[in-house]
C-alpha positions as CSV (number, residue, x, y, z in Angstrom):
1,M,117.1,116.2,91.8
2,I,113.3,116.3,92.1
3,P,111.7,113.1,93.5
4,S,109.5,111.0,91.1
5,E,106.4,111.9,93.0
6,G,107.1,115.6,92.6
7,L,107.8,115.3,88.9
8,L,104.6,113.3,88.2
9,H,102.5,115.9,90.1
10,R,104.2,118.7,88.1
11,I,103.4,116.9,84.8
12,Q,99.8,116.6,85.9
13,W,99.3,120.3,86.6
14,D,102.0,122.2,84.6
15,P,100.4,123.5,81.3
16,G,103.9,123.2,79.7
17,Y,103.4,119.5,79.6
18,A,99.9,119.7,78.0
19,G,99.8,117.6,74.8
20,A,103.2,116.0,75.4
21,A,103.6,112.2,75.1
22,I,104.8,111.3,78.6
23,E,105.7,107.7,79.6
24,V,106.6,106.5,83.0
25,G,109.0,103.6,83.4
26,Y,108.8,101.6,86.6
27,L,110.4,98.4,87.9
28,D,108.1,95.5,87.2
29,R,109.3,93.1,89.9
30,V,107.4,90.1,88.4
31,G,108.7,90.6,84.9
32,R,112.1,91.8,86.1
33,R,112.0,94.7,83.6
34,I,111.2,98.3,83.2
35,A,107.5,98.6,82.3
36,R,106.6,101.8,80.4
37,V,103.1,103.2,80.8
38,P,101.7,106.3,79.1
39,F,100.9,109.1,81.6
40,E,97.2,109.0,80.5
41,R,97.0,105.6,82.1
42,I,98.3,106.8,85.5
43,R,96.1,108.0,88.2
44,L,97.6,110.1,91.0
45,V,95.2,109.7,93.9
46,R,94.8,112.5,96.4
47,G,96.1,111.3,99.8
48,H,98.2,108.5,98.4
49,H,101.7,109.8,99.1
50,F,103.6,106.6,98.4
51,S,102.1,105.2,95.2
52,F,100.0,105.8,92.1
53,E,97.6,103.6,90.1
54,A,98.7,102.3,86.7
55,M,96.5,100.6,84.1
56,E,98.3,98.0,82.0
57,D,97.5,97.1,78.4
58,D,95.1,94.4,79.4
59,G,93.1,96.8,81.6
60,T,94.4,95.6,85.0
61,L,94.8,98.3,87.5
62,H,97.5,98.1,90.3
63,Q,99.4,100.3,92.8
64,V,102.9,101.2,91.9
65,P,105.1,102.7,94.7
66,F,106.9,105.9,93.7
67,H,110.2,104.3,94.7
68,R,109.9,101.9,91.8
69,V,109.8,104.6,89.2
70,R,113.0,104.4,87.3
71,E,112.6,106.8,84.3
72,V,110.2,109.4,82.8
73,W,110.1,110.1,79.1
74,C,108.7,113.2,77.3
75,N,108.1,113.0,73.5
76,G,110.6,110.1,73.3
77,R,113.3,111.9,75.3
78,L,114.5,110.8,78.7
79,I,113.8,113.7,81.1
80,W,114.3,112.0,84.5
81,E,116.1,108.9,85.7
82,R,116.6,107.5,89.2
83,A,120.2,107.4,90.2
84,A,121.8,103.9,90.1
85,E,121.6,102.2,93.5
86,A,124.8,101.2,95.2
87,R,125.2,97.4,95.7
């Protein structure tokens, strides 16, 4: 399976995703839930290999490590999901 970082970079540059409604679901440790953010509010920063920047509804910007990405949605359809972690 492609890692979350690879998929997000592909979505950024692949013309096949142009115009698609992409949402990224990541683990919000404070709220203990999956937070979904539209791809338009994500910034992949060159040289940042471990995280991306996400803007929340209230305009706050924060770093999200790629390992906290749990799911990616395209036009309302789940296209990527992190495998369940063993406990």
